[in-house]
C-alpha positions as CSV (number, residue, x, y, z in Angstrom):
1,M,-169.1,36.5,-8.1
2,R,-168.1,39.5,-6.0
3,L,-164.6,38.1,-5.6
4,H,-164.4,37.7,-9.4
5,L,-165.4,41.3,-9.9
6,I,-162.8,42.6,-7.4
7,S,-160.1,40.5,-9.1
8,L,-161.2,41.9,-12.5
9,S,-161.1,45.5,-11.2
10,V,-157.6,45.0,-9.8
11,S,-156.4,43.5,-13.1
12,L,-157.8,46.4,-15.1
13,A,-156.2,48.9,-12.7
14,A,-152.8,47.2,-13.1
15,V,-153.1,47.2,-16.9
16,A,-154.0,50.9,-16.9
17,A,-151.0,51.7,-14.6
18,L,-148.7,49.7,-16.9
19,A,-150.1,51.5,-19.9
20,G,-149.5,54.9,-18.3
21,C,-145.9,54.0,-17.4
22,S,-145.3,52.8,-20.9
23,E,-146.7,56.0,-22.3
24,K,-144.6,58.2,-20.1
25,T,-141.5,56.1,-20.9
26,S,-142.3,56.5,-24.6
27,D,-142.7,60.3,-24.2
28,R,-139.4,60.6,-22.4
29,T,-137.7,58.6,-25.1
30,V,-139.1,60.8,-27.9
31,A,-138.2,63.9,-25.9
32,N,-134.6,62.6,-25.4
33,Q,-134.3,61.8,-29.0
34,A,-135.6,65.2,-30.0
35,G,-133.2,66.9,-27.6
36,A,-130.3,64.9,-28.9
37,G,-131.2,65.7,-32.5
38,Q,-131.3,69.4,-31.7
39,G,-127.9,69.2,-30.0
40,E,-126.4,67.4,-32.9
41,A,-127.9,69.9,-35.3
42,A,-126.5,72.8,-33.2
43,S,-123.0,71.2,-33.0
44,A,-123.0,70.4,-36.7
45,A,-124.0,73.9,-37.7
46,P,-121.1,75.3,-39.8
47,F,-119.7,78.8,-39.5
48,D,-119.7,81.0,-42.6
49,T,-116.1,81.9,-43.2
50,S,-116.6,83.3,-46.7
51,T,-115.5,86.7,-45.5
52,S,-111.8,87.0,-46.0
53,I,-109.3,88.2,-43.4
54,R,-108.6,91.3,-45.5
55,E,-112.3,92.2,-45.5
56,L,-112.5,91.7,-41.8
57,M,-109.5,93.9,-41.3
58,D,-111.0,96.7,-43.5
59,S,-114.5,96.6,-42.1
60,T,-113.9,95.7,-38.4
61,V,-110.4,95.4,-37.1
62,D,-108.8,98.5,-38.6
63,P,-111.7,100.9,-37.6
64,A,-111.7,99.5,-34.1
65,A,-107.9,99.7,-33.7
66,D,-107.9,103.2,-35.0
67,G,-110.6,104.1,-32.5
68,V,-108.4,103.0,-29.7
69,W,-105.1,104.4,-31.0
70,E,-106.4,107.8,-32.0
71,S,-108.3,108.4,-28.7
72,V,-105.1,109.6,-27.1
73,A,-102.6,111.5,-29.2
74,T,-100.7,114.8,-29.5
75,V,-101.3,116.5,-32.9
76,S,-99.3,119.5,-34.0
77,D,-100.4,121.7,-36.8
78,R,-100.5,125.4,-37.9
79,N,-103.1,126.0,-35.2
80,G,-100.9,124.7,-32.4
81,V,-100.8,121.5,-30.4
82,D,-103.9,119.5,-29.7
83,K,-103.7,116.9,-26.9
84,R,-106.4,114.4,-27.6
85,R,-107.9,112.3,-25.0
86,P,-111.4,111.1,-24.0
87,R,-112.9,113.7,-21.7
88,T,-116.6,113.1,-21.4
89,E,-118.3,109.9,-20.3
90,E,-119.7,109.3,-23.8
91,E,-116.2,109.6,-25.3
92,W,-114.8,107.0,-22.9
93,K,-117.7,104.7,-23.7
94,D,-117.0,105.2,-27.4
95,V,-113.4,104.1,-27.0
96,R,-114.5,101.1,-24.9
97,R,-116.8,100.0,-27.8
98,H,-113.8,100.1,-30.1
99,A,-111.8,98.0,-27.7
100,I,-114.5,95.4,-27.3
101,T,-115.0,95.2,-31.0
102,L,-111.3,94.6,-31.5
103,I,-111.2,91.8,-28.9
104,E,-114.1,90.0,-30.5
105,A,-112.9,90.6,-34.0
106,M,-109.9,88.5,-33.2
107,N,-112.2,85.5,-32.6
108,L,-113.5,85.9,-36.1
109,V,-110.0,86.3,-37.6
110,M,-108.8,83.1,-35.8
111,M,-111.4,80.9,-37.4
112,K,-110.0,78.3,-39.9
113,G,-111.3,78.4,-43.4
114,R,-110.9,82.1,-44.2
115,H,-108.8,83.2,-47.2
116,A,-106.4,86.0,-46.8
117,A,-108.2,88.1,-49.3
118,P,-110.5,87.9,-52.3
119,A,-108.7,86.5,-55.4
120,D,-108.9,89.8,-57.3
121,T,-107.5,91.9,-54.5
122,P,-104.6,94.1,-55.7
123,R,-101.2,93.4,-54.0
124,L,-99.5,96.1,-52.0
125,T,-95.8,96.7,-52.4
126,G,-93.8,93.9,-50.8
127,E,-96.9,91.8,-50.1
128,L,-97.1,88.1,-50.8
129,T,-99.8,86.9,-53.2
130,T,-103.1,85.8,-51.7
131,E,-102.2,82.2,-52.5
132,Q,-98.9,82.5,-50.8
133,I,-100.4,84.0,-47.7
134,D,-103.1,81.3,-47.6
135,A,-100.4,78.6,-47.8
136,L,-98.4,80.3,-45.0
137,L,-101.4,80.6,-42.8
138,A,-102.3,77.0,-43.3
139,S,-98.8,75.8,-42.6
140,D,-98.4,77.8,-39.4
141,H,-101.9,78.5,-38.1
142,E,-100.8,78.1,-34.5
143,T,-98.5,81.1,-34.9
144,F,-101.2,83.1,-36.5
145,V,-103.6,82.3,-33.7
146,A,-100.9,83.3,-31.1
147,F,-100.7,86.7,-32.8
148,A,-104.4,87.1,-32.6
149,Q,-104.5,86.1,-29.0
150,N,-101.7,88.5,-28.2
151,M,-103.8,91.2,-29.8
152,Q,-106.7,90.3,-27.5
153,K,-104.3,90.4,-24.5
154,T,-102.9,93.8,-25.3
155,T,-106.4,95.2,-26.1
156,K,-107.6,94.0,-22.7
157,V,-104.8,96.0,-21.1
158,A,-106.2,99.0,-23.0
159,L,-109.7,98.1,-21.8
160,A,-108.5,98.1,-18.2
161,A,-107.0,101.6,-18.8
162,I,-110.3,102.8,-20.3
163,D,-112.2,101.5,-17.3
164,K,-109.8,103.4,-15.0
165,R,-110.1,106.5,-17.2
166,D,-106.3,106.5,-17.4
167,P,-105.2,108.2,-20.7
168,V,-101.5,107.6,-20.1
169,A,-102.0,103.9,-19.6
170,L,-104.3,103.8,-22.7
171,F,-101.7,105.5,-24.8
172,E,-99.1,102.9,-23.7
173,A,-101.5,100.1,-24.4
174,G,-102.2,101.5,-27.8
175,S,-98.5,101.3,-28.7
176,E,-98.5,97.6,-27.7
177,I,-101.6,97.0,-29.9
178,D,-99.7,98.6,-32.8
179,S,-96.7,96.4,-32.2
180,A,-99.0,93.3,-32.1
181,C,-100.5,94.2,-35.4
182,E,-97.2,94.9,-37.1
183,G,-95.7,91.6,-35.9
184,C,-98.5,89.6,-37.6
185,H,-98.3,91.6,-40.8
186,V,-94.5,91.2,-41.1
187,T,-94.7,87.5,-40.5
188,F,-97.6,86.6,-42.8
189,W,-98.2,89.5,-45.2
190,Y,-94.8,91.3,-45.6
191,P,-92.4,88.7,-44.4
192,D,-88.6,89.0,-44.3
193,G,-87.0,87.2,-47.3
194,G,-84.7,85.5,-44.8
195,D,-87.6,83.6,-43.2
196,P,-86.9,79.9,-44.1
197,R,-90.6,79.1,-44.1
198,L,-91.1,81.4,-47.2
199,Q,-88.4,80.1,-49.5
200,H,-90.6,77.5,-51.2
201,L,-93.4,80.1,-51.5
202,R,-91.3,82.7,-53.1
203,Q,-90.0,80.2,-55.7
204,K,-93.6,79.6,-57.0
């Protein structure tokens, strides 16, 4: 009888242990499935690209670029010559904020799915239609991305000048930023009529 009770106790202990293992395995499986589900949801979350490139330019890119360009300049007027440059620590910090904003704004500009501008946007002199610009951006997105990345590269040069508190280097970097902007605009917004990529667009 005593042996029988011992045997029964051992059997019950084994069953309890197996049940515990099974429960832990089940918990791990549920946790893994939940984690996988969250990862899939995060990776599948779409970006909202309803804001057009023109709107990004007007609201973010242009003000940031102006903040960098205009931080170092020589202005002549009836009152004399004003040599602008950041002088206080707060002024340097302000220019740095503009540079950081410009670098990050390019990440937004590069995202696929954005239209060049809202459909009702008035055309500027010499500018392609919104539909033409959209078609050109879609057909040569790699070049557009390269322009945006070059903008980031030149702005990082300006950022280095800001961190060194070097107004001369900042002025030179600002000129490079201006050239980077103009290169993209001439290619996609105000292109040369001789560009073969535009012939079929201009005929529409």
